[in-house]
C-alpha positions as CSV (number, residue, x, y, z in Angstrom):
1,M,26.2,-20.8,-18.6
2,G,29.3,-18.8,-18.3
3,Y,29.7,-15.2,-17.3
4,D,33.3,-14.6,-18.1
5,G,32.6,-12.1,-20.9
6,E,33.1,-8.4,-21.2
7,I,32.2,-6.1,-18.3
8,I,29.4,-3.9,-19.7
9,A,28.7,-1.8,-16.6
10,K,30.5,-1.0,-13.4
11,G,29.9,1.2,-10.4
12,E,28.5,1.7,-7.0
13,I,24.9,0.9,-6.0
14,E,22.7,4.0,-5.9
15,G,19.1,4.9,-5.5
16,N,18.7,3.7,-1.9
17,T,18.4,0.1,-3.1
18,S,18.4,-2.0,0.1
19,S,17.8,-5.5,-1.2
20,L,18.0,-7.6,-4.3
21,E,15.0,-9.7,-5.2
22,Y,13.0,-10.6,-8.3
23,G,11.8,-7.4,-10.1
24,A,14.1,-5.1,-8.3
25,I,15.5,-2.1,-10.3
26,I,19.2,-1.5,-9.6
27,S,20.9,1.8,-10.3
28,L,24.6,2.0,-10.7
29,S,26.8,5.1,-10.4
30,D,27.8,4.8,-14.1
31,G,24.2,5.8,-15.0
32,T,22.9,2.4,-16.0
33,Y,19.8,0.7,-14.6
34,W,19.2,-3.1,-14.4
35,Y,16.1,-5.3,-13.7
36,Q,16.7,-8.5,-11.7
37,T,15.2,-11.5,-13.4
38,D,16.1,-14.3,-11.0
39,Y,14.6,-15.2,-7.6
40,S,17.7,-14.9,-5.5
41,S,17.7,-12.3,-2.7
42,R,20.1,-10.6,-0.4
43,Y,20.5,-7.3,1.5
44,I,22.9,-4.8,0.1
45,S,24.1,-1.4,1.3
46,Y,24.2,1.9,-0.5
47,G,27.6,2.3,-2.2
48,S,28.3,-1.4,-2.6
49,K,30.6,-2.0,-5.6
50,A,29.1,-4.0,-8.4
51,K,29.7,-4.9,-12.1
52,V,27.6,-6.3,-14.9
53,V,29.2,-9.0,-17.1
54,E,27.9,-10.1,-20.5
55,G,27.0,-13.8,-20.6
56,D,27.7,-16.4,-23.4
57,Y,24.2,-15.9,-25.0
58,G,23.9,-12.1,-24.8
59,D,22.4,-12.2,-21.3
60,A,23.8,-10.3,-18.4
61,C,24.9,-11.0,-14.8
62,L,25.2,-8.5,-11.9
63,I,28.1,-9.5,-9.6
64,I,28.2,-8.1,-6.0
65,E,30.8,-9.3,-3.6
66,G,31.1,-12.5,-5.5
67,E,27.4,-13.3,-5.7
68,R,25.7,-13.4,-9.1
69,F,22.3,-12.2,-10.2
70,S,20.6,-12.5,-13.6
71,V,19.6,-9.0,-14.9
72,E,18.3,-7.2,-17.9
73,K,19.1,-3.7,-18.9
74,V,16.4,-1.1,-18.3
75,R,15.9,1.7,-20.9
76,I,16.0,5.3,-19.8
77,E,12.9,6.8,-21.4
78,Y,13.8,10.4,-20.7
79,E,14.9,12.9,-18.0
80,D,13.0,15.9,-16.8
81,E,12.1,17.9,-13.7
82,I,9.0,17.9,-11.5
83,D,6.9,21.0,-12.1
84,G,6.9,22.2,-8.5
85,D,7.4,20.5,-5.1
86,F,8.3,16.9,-4.4
87,H,6.8,15.6,-1.2
88,G,7.9,12.0,-1.4
89,W,5.5,9.0,-2.0
90,D,2.3,8.0,-0.1
91,G,0.9,5.2,-2.2
92,N,-1.3,7.5,-4.4
93,T,1.1,10.2,-5.4
94,I,0.8,12.0,-8.7
95,Y,3.5,14.3,-10.1
96,K,3.4,16.6,-13.2
97,L,6.7,17.1,-15.0
98,E,7.9,20.2,-16.8
99,N,7.1,18.6,-20.2
100,G,3.5,18.3,-19.2
101,D,3.4,14.5,-18.5
102,A,1.8,13.4,-15.3
103,W,2.8,10.2,-13.6
104,E,0.8,8.3,-10.9
105,Q,2.4,6.0,-8.3
106,D,1.7,2.3,-9.0
107,D,3.3,0.6,-6.0
108,Y,3.2,0.9,-2.2
109,T,6.4,2.8,-1.6
110,F,6.2,5.3,1.3
111,L,8.8,8.0,1.5
112,S,8.9,11.3,3.3
113,S,11.2,13.7,1.4
114,Y,11.1,17.3,0.1
115,S,12.7,19.1,-2.8
116,Y,11.8,21.8,-5.3
117,K,11.8,20.9,-8.9
118,P,14.1,17.9,-8.5
119,R,15.6,15.9,-11.4
120,V,13.5,13.0,-12.5
121,T,14.5,9.9,-14.6
122,I,11.7,7.9,-16.3
123,L,12.7,4.3,-16.9
124,C,11.0,1.6,-19.0
125,H,11.3,-2.2,-18.8
126,L,9.0,-4.2,-21.1
127,S,5.6,-2.4,-20.6
128,D,6.3,-1.1,-17.1
129,Y,7.5,2.4,-16.1
130,Y,9.5,3.6,-13.1
131,M,10.5,6.9,-11.8
132,Q,13.6,8.0,-9.8
133,V,13.6,11.4,-8.2
134,D,17.2,12.5,-7.7
135,D,18.9,9.6,-5.8
136,T,15.8,8.4,-3.9
137,E,14.1,5.0,-4.3
138,I,13.0,3.9,-7.7
139,V,9.2,3.8,-7.7
140,K,6.9,2.0,-10.2
141,V,4.5,4.5,-11.9
142,K,1.9,4.7,-14.7
143,K,0.8,7.5,-16.9
144,S,-1.9,9.6,-15.4
145,I,-4.7,11.8,-16.8
146,F,-4.5,13.8,-13.6
147,A,-2.1,16.2,-11.9
148,D,-1.8,17.5,-8.4
149,D,-3.7,20.6,-9.5
150,D,-6.8,18.3,-10.1
151,V,-7.1,17.3,-6.4
152,V,-10.5,18.5,-5.1
153,S,-10.7,16.5,-1.9
154,N,-8.5,14.2,0.2
155,G,-8.4,12.4,3.6
156,E,-9.3,9.2,5.3
157,I,-12.3,7.2,3.9
158,K,-15.4,6.7,6.0
159,S,-17.9,4.5,4.1
160,S,-21.4,3.0,4.3
161,S,-19.8,-0.4,3.5
162,S,-16.6,-2.0,4.6
163,I,-15.7,-2.8,1.0
164,L,-16.4,-0.2,-1.7
165,E,-18.9,-1.2,-4.3
166,I,-21.4,0.6,-6.5
167,G,-23.9,2.6,-4.5
168,A,-21.6,3.0,-1.5
169,I,-21.7,6.4,0.3
170,L,-18.3,7.6,1.6
171,S,-16.9,10.7,3.3
172,L,-13.3,11.9,3.4
173,G,-11.5,13.6,6.2
174,D,-12.1,17.0,4.8
175,G,-15.9,16.7,5.3
176,T,-16.9,16.0,1.7
177,Y,-19.3,13.2,0.8
178,W,-19.3,11.0,-2.3
179,H,-21.4,8.4,-4.0
180,L,-19.6,5.5,-5.8
181,T,-20.9,5.1,-9.3
182,D,-18.2,2.8,-10.6
183,F,-19.2,-0.8,-11.3
184,N,-15.7,-2.1,-10.5
185,Y,-15.7,-4.0,-7.2
186,S,-12.9,-2.8,-4.9
187,Y,-11.2,-4.0,-1.7
188,I,-10.7,-0.4,-0.5
189,Y,-11.6,-0.4,3.2
190,S,-12.8,2.4,5.5
191,G,-9.9,4.2,7.0
192,T,-7.8,4.1,3.8
193,E,-6.2,7.4,2.8
194,A,-7.6,8.7,-0.5
195,K,-8.0,11.7,-2.8
196,I,-10.6,12.8,-5.2
197,L,-9.5,14.2,-8.6
198,K,-11.4,15.9,-11.4
199,D,-10.6,15.1,-15.0
200,D,-10.9,17.4,-18.1
201,Y,-14.4,16.1,-18.7
202,G,-15.7,17.1,-15.3
203,K,-15.8,13.6,-13.9
204,Y,-14.6,12.9,-10.4
205,W,-12.4,9.9,-9.5
206,L,-11.4,8.3,-6.2
207,I,-7.7,7.4,-6.0
208,A,-6.8,5.0,-3.2
209,D,-4.7,1.8,-2.9
210,R,-3.7,2.0,-6.6
211,E,-7.4,1.9,-7.5
212,R,-9.2,4.5,-9.6
213,L,-13.1,4.6,-9.1
214,E,-15.6,7.0,-10.5
215,V,-17.6,8.9,-7.9
216,E,-20.1,11.8,-7.8
217,E,-20.3,14.5,-5.1
218,I,-23.2,14.7,-2.6
219,K,-24.1,18.2,-1.5
220,D,-27.5,17.6,0.1
221,I,-26.3,17.4,3.7
222,E,-28.1,18.5,6.9
223,E,-26.5,18.8,10.3
224,G,-28.0,18.1,13.7
225,V,-27.5,16.8,17.2
226,I,-28.8,13.6,18.8
227,D,-31.0,14.4,21.8
228,G,-29.4,12.1,24.3
229,N,-27.1,9.1,24.2
230,F,-25.7,7.5,21.1
231,N,-24.8,3.8,21.8
232,G,-24.0,2.7,18.3
233,W,-25.9,0.5,15.9
234,S,-27.6,-2.9,16.4
235,G,-29.7,-3.2,13.3
236,N,-32.9,-1.5,14.4
237,N,-32.0,1.6,16.3
238,V,-34.0,4.8,16.4
239,Y,-32.4,8.2,17.3
240,K,-34.2,11.4,17.9
241,L,-32.5,14.7,17.1
242,E,-32.8,18.0,18.9
243,N,-34.9,19.4,16.0
244,G,-37.5,16.8,16.7
245,D,-36.8,14.5,13.7
246,A,-36.4,10.8,14.5
247,W,-34.3,8.5,12.2
248,K,-34.5,4.7,12.2
249,Q,-31.6,2.4,11.1
250,N,-32.3,0.8,7.7
251,D,-29.3,-1.5,7.2
252,L,-27.5,-4.3,9.1
253,T,-24.5,-2.3,10.5
254,I,-23.5,-3.5,14.0
255,S,-21.2,-1.3,16.0
256,V,-20.8,0.0,19.6
257,H,-20.1,3.7,20.5
258,Y,-20.6,5.8,23.6
259,L,-21.4,9.4,22.8
260,Y,-23.7,12.0,24.5
261,N,-25.4,14.6,22.3
262,P,-23.1,13.9,19.4
263,E,-23.3,15.9,16.2
264,V,-24.7,14.1,13.2
265,R,-25.0,14.6,9.4
266,I,-28.0,13.4,7.4
267,I,-26.9,12.7,3.8
268,S,-29.6,12.6,1.2
269,H,-29.0,11.0,-2.2
270,S,-31.4,9.6,-4.8
271,C,-34.3,9.4,-2.3
272,D,-32.2,7.5,0.2
273,F,-31.0,8.8,3.5
274,Y,-27.8,8.1,5.5
275,M,-26.5,9.2,8.9
276,Q,-23.0,9.8,10.1
277,V,-22.5,10.4,13.8
278,E,-19.4,12.4,14.2
279,D,-16.5,10.4,12.7
280,T,-18.2,7.0,12.9
281,E,-19.4,4.8,10.0
282,I,-22.1,6.0,7.6
283,V,-25.4,4.1,8.1
284,K,-28.5,4.0,5.9
285,V,-31.5,5.3,7.7
286,E,-35.2,6.2,7.1
287,K,-37.5,8.8,8.6
288,F,-39.2,7.3,11.7
289,D,-42.9,8.0,12.4
290,S,-44.2,6.5,15.6
291,G,-47.8,7.2,14.7
292,Y,-48.2,9.3,17.8
293,D,-49.9,12.7,17.4
294,E,-48.6,15.1,20.0
295,D,-51.6,17.4,19.6
296,S,-54.4,14.9,19.7
297,E,-52.8,12.7,22.4
298,E,-53.9,9.6,20.3
299,F,-51.8,6.6,19.5
300,D,-52.0,4.7,16.3
301,E,-53.1,1.2,17.5
302,E,-52.1,-0.4,14.1
303,F,-48.5,0.9,14.5
304,D,-48.5,-0.3,18.1
305,E,-49.4,-3.9,17.2
306,E,-46.6,-4.0,14.5
307,Y,-43.8,-2.6,16.8
308,R,-44.8,-3.6,20.4
309,D,-42.7,-6.8,20.4
310,R,-39.6,-5.4,18.6
311,T,-36.6,-4.9,20.8
312,D,-34.6,-1.7,20.0
313,Y,-31.7,-1.8,22.5
314,T,-28.0,-2.3,21.6
315,F,-26.9,-4.8,24.3
316,K,-28.5,-8.2,25.0
317,N,-29.1,-9.8,28.4
318,V,-30.0,-6.5,30.1
319,Q,-33.0,-5.7,32.2
320,V,-35.8,-4.1,30.2
321,N,-38.9,-2.1,31.1
322,F,-41.8,-0.7,29.1
323,C,-42.5,2.8,28.0
324,S,-45.3,4.3,30.1
325,R,-46.9,6.0,27.0
326,C,-46.7,3.4,24.1
327,G,-45.8,0.2,25.9
328,A,-42.7,-0.5,23.9
329,R,-39.8,-2.4,25.6
330,V,-37.0,-0.1,26.7
331,S,-33.7,-0.6,28.5
332,I,-33.7,0.4,32.1
333,K,-30.1,1.5,32.0
334,G,-28.6,4.0,29.6
335,Q,-31.7,4.8,27.5
336,H,-33.3,8.3,27.9
337,Y,-35.9,8.2,25.2
338,C,-38.3,5.5,24.0
339,T,-37.0,4.4,20.6
340,K,-40.5,3.9,19.4
341,C,-42.5,7.1,20.2
342,G,-39.7,9.4,21.4
343,Y,-41.2,9.8,24.9
344,R,-38.6,10.9,27.5
345,L,-38.1,8.1,30.1
346,T,-37.9,8.9,33.8
């Protein structure tokens, strides 16, 4: 195939393009944009001189420093300005334009930059859209039903499960709690930066890692303080709060933490309860009733038989003793309260 035809574009590489590879969008200083269709790759520098030559069969070839790359022309959809500030790209960015259109980032580009009402070029190739803000990187985008004004919460995800699925309880760094109602299974992990947006129909959506999942807000939250040490979760822990309530772990979370008198939040949703100790993971819990009546000084023998042989300490292979009041096994070291009846150990 020959590429000795007419030069159809010529100029310097713009848009902070640093490498050529399959799917790259190349911007030239003559105002044209090109989509690379072959799998060749090489690094290039801003300002490199290039030209596009028409092939024998109407195809096109980008030539840079003697190397050739198959390309297709990218259509310029329109130009406009961002309606407000441009803060770069963080993986989940949404920008509203002056014409009312909103565009949501659809790739993993990260860029720290600031400008006010910058010029924007919207590009289209096949069914994909791209945005270039001034002369910064060209970023893949998709049309959004949201705008920055719709953000109601944002921060780092803390979840009741490592992978988000329907029923998961999650919190964001700003202290809000959310229940995932979307049936779509998602590989969004705890620790991921996210934002919550509200659409025109009053529904809330979690936006993270290019995923969009429906959520609902949880407002029934109580705060408290653990009365003593918090050593994490081992599958069957019981923690007593300073207000006298005791909560028993009701899931299989395993983790190790070392905190003394930490603050906790008890989250209530649809008859289920969850506990978050400071900024740790969210764990499903249930109200713990030892069967011990403080006023009558009587112990429920039926409860005693059920729980006497259950071990409630975090670390294995440690010396254990028995609670002097109910007989439950307790760790000699690092445990201040019996996890069964709440009796303070000496």
